[in-house]
C-alpha positions, 0 to 999 in steps of 0.5 A: 084162571087161579084160585082167587077167581070168583068161585061162581064163574069158575064153577059155571065154567066147570059145569059147561066142561062137564056138560060138553064132554059128558065126563070131566076128570078132576085132574083134567079140570085142575090142569085146564083151569090152573087150580088145585085138585082140592079146588076142583073137588070143592067146585064139584061138591057145590055143583052136586049139592045144587043138583047139577052134576053127579060125582063119580070116582075121579070126576063128575058127569051131568045129572041130566044124563044120569049115566048117559046111556040110552037104550039100544032102541032109542039110539037106532035112529040117531045118526042113522045114515052115518052109521050105515055108511060106517057099517059099509066101510067097516064091513069092506075091511073083512076078507074071506076066511077071517075071524071077527069080534063084533061089539055091541051097539047100533053102529056095530049093528050097521056093521053086521047088516053090511057084512050080511049084504056082502055076498062075496064073503064066506067062511067068516067066523063072527064072535059077538057079545050082542044078542041083536048083532047075533040075530042080524048075522043069522041071515048070513048063515051058513056062509058065516059061523056066528058065536055068542060069548055068553055072560050076563045079559044087560037088557038096555043094550041086549049085551052079554057082559062079565062074568063069563064074557071076558074069560071066553074072549081070552081064549081067542085071537081074532083077525079083526075086532070092531069096537063101538064106544061113547067117546074118542079123544086124542088125549083121553083115549077111547071111553064108554059110558057103561063100565061092564061093557067097557071091560068086555071091549078092553078084552076084545081089543086084546084078543084081536090082531087089528082092533078097529073103532067104529064111531060116528062124529058125535062120539069124537072129542068126548070122554066118558066114565069107563076107559076102553084104552088109549088111542095107541091100542087101536089100528083104525077109526072108521067114522063118517065124513062129517067128523070134525076136521080138527079132531080127525087131524089130532087123532091122526097125529096121535098115530090112529089111521082115520077112515072117513065113510061117505053117507 
């Protein structure tokens, strides 16, 4: 499609791309549509004026999603069986005596519950920036030592973010980090809808010997606003068995080990 193509048809395609992906970069749209960045920005301006999208730095997201972030409680029942399976498989990677960074979110909560259920584990140190996660892990004390990062509370996810969260994590070097996200894409990397949490996730990745993604199939092939890092920053993705095979193949070709958890 070129600049001479009907603008309305092109904008309809741009809107579909934004709706399907949750966030679309100007550079990506220009490349895929074969038009200039100026043309894409003009299309986004028209879509924003029509009330269809929200323009942000570098691209746009659907207006219907706002920032695209649900509350922790609203997310609990979504893909619940898949999250439990992911949690069990991820918890199985932890060994006695190891140190673990555990991110926020409902999939991370499933990992926390699965860790508590592993009666064979002891002498495990878990550091988290999630208050809900810390409370779930309390049931495993004194087998586990649970440390909370500190920071500024975000009520929507009951998470602790900067200031203070990242400086604390900079002092650590953990064996494993379990990182949740809103998007995993072979080309666009790992992303999150919330920028303050994306910043802390990036710090967790840097502070772990083995960063592990935990994400259900709905997150695969999607990109959100805040970059957590490229696929190459991560060791493994633990996802559910219903993950799209074509995306799993592309992620593996990109060098990421993908583990499929059965429900």
